[in-house]
C-alpha positions in Angstrom: -95.7 9.2 14.2 -98.5 11.0 16.0 -100.8 13.2 14.0 -100.8 16.7 15.4 -101.9 19.0 12.7 -104.7 18.3 10.1 -106.0 20.3 7.2 -109.7 19.3 6.7 -111.2 20.2 3.3 -114.9 19.9 2.8 -118.0 21.4 1.3 -119.5 24.2 3.2 -120.9 22.5 6.4 -122.1 25.7 8.1 -124.9 26.4 5.6 -128.6 25.4 5.7 -128.2 22.5 3.3 -128.4 19.2 5.3 -127.9 16.3 2.9 -126.2 13.0 3.6 -122.8 14.3 2.5 -123.0 17.3 4.9 -124.0 15.0 7.7 -121.0 12.7 7.1 -118.7 15.7 6.8 -120.0 17.0 10.2 -119.4 13.6 11.8 -115.9 13.4 10.4 -115.1 17.0 11.5 -116.4 16.1 15.0 -114.1 13.1 15.1 -111.1 15.2 14.3 -112.1 17.8 16.9 -112.4 15.0 19.5 -108.7 14.1 19.0 -107.5 17.4 20.5 -105.2 18.2 17.6 -104.6 21.4 15.6 -107.3 21.4 13.0 -107.5 23.9 10.1 -110.7 23.8 7.9 -111.2 24.9 4.4 -114.9 25.1 3.5 -115.6 24.9 -0.2 -118.4 27.4 -0.8 -121.6 26.3 -2.5 -121.6 26.6 -6.3 -124.3 27.2 -8.9 -125.9 24.3 -10.8 -124.2 25.6 -14.0 -120.8 25.7 -12.3 -121.4 22.1 -11.0 -122.3 20.9 -14.5 -119.3 22.6 -16.0 -117.0 21.0 -13.5 -118.5 17.6 -14.2 -118.1 18.0 -18.0 -114.5 19.2 -17.6 -113.6 16.4 -15.1 -113.0 18.9 -12.3 -113.8 18.5 -8.6 -116.9 20.0 -6.9 -116.4 23.7 -6.5 -113.0 23.7 -8.1 -111.8 27.2 -8.9 -108.4 28.7 -9.4 -108.9 30.6 -6.2 -109.6 27.4 -4.3 -106.6 25.6 -5.8 -104.4 28.6 -4.8 -105.7 28.5 -1.2 -105.1 24.8 -0.9 -101.6 25.1 -2.4 -100.7 27.9 0.0 -102.1 26.1 3.1 -100.4 22.8 2.3 -97.0 24.7 2.6 -97.7 24.9 6.3 -96.6 21.3 6.8 -99.7 19.4 7.9 -99.4 15.8 9.1 -102.6 14.9 7.3 -104.7 16.6 4.6 -108.2 15.2 4.7 -110.5 15.7 1.7 -114.0 15.0 2.9 -116.2 13.9 0.1 -116.4 11.6 -2.8 -116.2 14.4 -5.5 -112.5 15.2 -5.0 
């Protein structure tokens, strides 16, 4: 089976923040772009420190919100060949 359609989920890589995780996410995104496949991207927006701590204490993923869960659930219905969660927090 050839992968033709990928959903790429990552932290917001278009912002000013430029840490190691963002650099790896950009590298992974560029890899998928080089494959000449249909690529849809969901950027998880930055969250506050308090939201980040709350998510850690409640064992939730980085940036997890009901809105984000709904968006991912709706997008997955589009029948992707691969859903790629970029990051170690998910």
